[in-house]
N, C-alpha and C positions, 0 to 999 in steps of 0.2 A: 267446799263439796257443792258441785250442782249437777241438779236432774237425777232420776233415778235410774238403778240399771235396768234393763229391759225384761218386760213380764214381772215388773215389781208384784208384789204378792199385798193383797187385800187386810190389813189386820183383823184378827180378833180380839176379846178380851184377854187372852194369857199372852200372846204374841204369837210371832212365825216360829215352826217347828222344820227341822231338817232330817232329811233320812241320810243316813251314812252306815258306814261300817268302822268297826273296832278291830285292828288288826295286832298281832303279837310285836314285840319289836323285832327290829332286822335281825339282832343277837340273837333272839330266842328262836326266831324261825332258821337261822343256821345251824344252830345246836339240835332244833328239833330235825331237821336234816339229815345231819351230821348222825345223827342216833336212830335215823329212821322209824321214829315216832310219827305215827297219822292220827291226827288230829284235827278238827274242824280250822280252816285259817283265818277265818272272820266271824264276826259276831254281828248281825243288823240291829240296827238301833235307830230311835227317833230320838233328835233331839231338839231340846227348847232353848234358844237363843236366850243368853243371861247375862245382858251387860254388867251386873252386879258381882258377878263369880268371876273369881280372878284364875281359877283353872277349871279342867274339865272334870265333871263329876260323871258317876257312873251307878246304876242301880245296884243294889246288894245283890252279889250271886250272879251276875249277868256274864261274867268273863271265866266262870268255871270250864266252861265247854273249852275255851282253848286252853285250858292245862297252864296258864300263866302264874307266875306267884308274885305277891307283892314284893317291891323292892325295900317296902318302909312304910313307915307310919306317919301320918302329919294332923297336926291339929287344926281344928277349922271351927269358926263360928257360921253356922246355919243361917238362912233366911228368917227363921223364926227366935235366933236370937242364942239359941241354946248352942253349948260347946261339946264337942266330939274329938275324939281320935281315930283318923279312917285310913284303911290300907291304902296304899299308892302304888299304881301298875305303869311299867314304861310299855307304850305303844303307839299304835299310828291311827290317825283318823283317815279313813278314804270316804272322799264325797263324788258325788254324781259328777260325773265331767272329768274323773280322774285325779282330782286334786288329792295329795295324801300330806297329812302333817302330823310329824310327831309330838307325843303328847307324856305326860304325866297324869295320870287319871287317877281320882279319889272317889273310892267305892263308898259312896256315902247315902245315894238317894234311898230311900224306903223300898221294899219290896213292892208295896200296893201302889208306887208313885204312878201317874198316867204317861210319864214319859221314863224312857230308859236312860237319859243323858243329857248333861245340861253343857251347854258351850259356851267357855266364858271369853274371859280376854285374853287367855293364854293363845287361842285359836283365831278370836278376832284381829288380833295384831298382823295376824298375815293377809289383810285384806280392808274391804271395805264395807261395813254396814252404814247402809241409810234408812233411817228412821224418819218418818214426815207425819208427825202425830194429827197435823190440821188437816192431810190429804188422806190419813188413815192407810198409807202404805210402807211396806219394807222392802227393801233388797239386799242380798247378800252377793259379793265378789271375794273370792279367795285366789291369791295368787294369780290375777287378772281373768279367773275364770266365773260366768257367773254359775252361782250356785242354786239349783231348784229349791223353794221353799214350799210347808203345806201347811194346810192349817191344823192348829192342835187339836189333843182331843176334847170332846165337850166335859163338862164338869159334871162330876160323880151324880 
């Protein structure tokens, strides 16, 4: 990898965040339309890029407004080393710039978490993340589209 994507983000202590939306899976949306069910179609999220996560994580209770149901559960070991069983939801992440990527998101982030989503390697595999610690910059491109990054929330 050479160079950084245009408008690279200057890093802060925690790392970059990405504004995005979680959408129900296409199958769920089709069933909803066929049934005439009216619900919000997307939930706005603020996601922290986490290269140590193997899949997307969502804050507990965030997806209730969409009316989606978990497809099952999965065991996880989270950053503090503890283990838990978390519900998993099929859906799609929509990024600024129109990039939409299907995902299996696990609902395990605490309700008091300062971000509502963690983007893991399942999503990062669709693009290029450039992290230059010496220069203190980061850039993200997914499916050839530069994704705007923003500063993470301050420490409580």
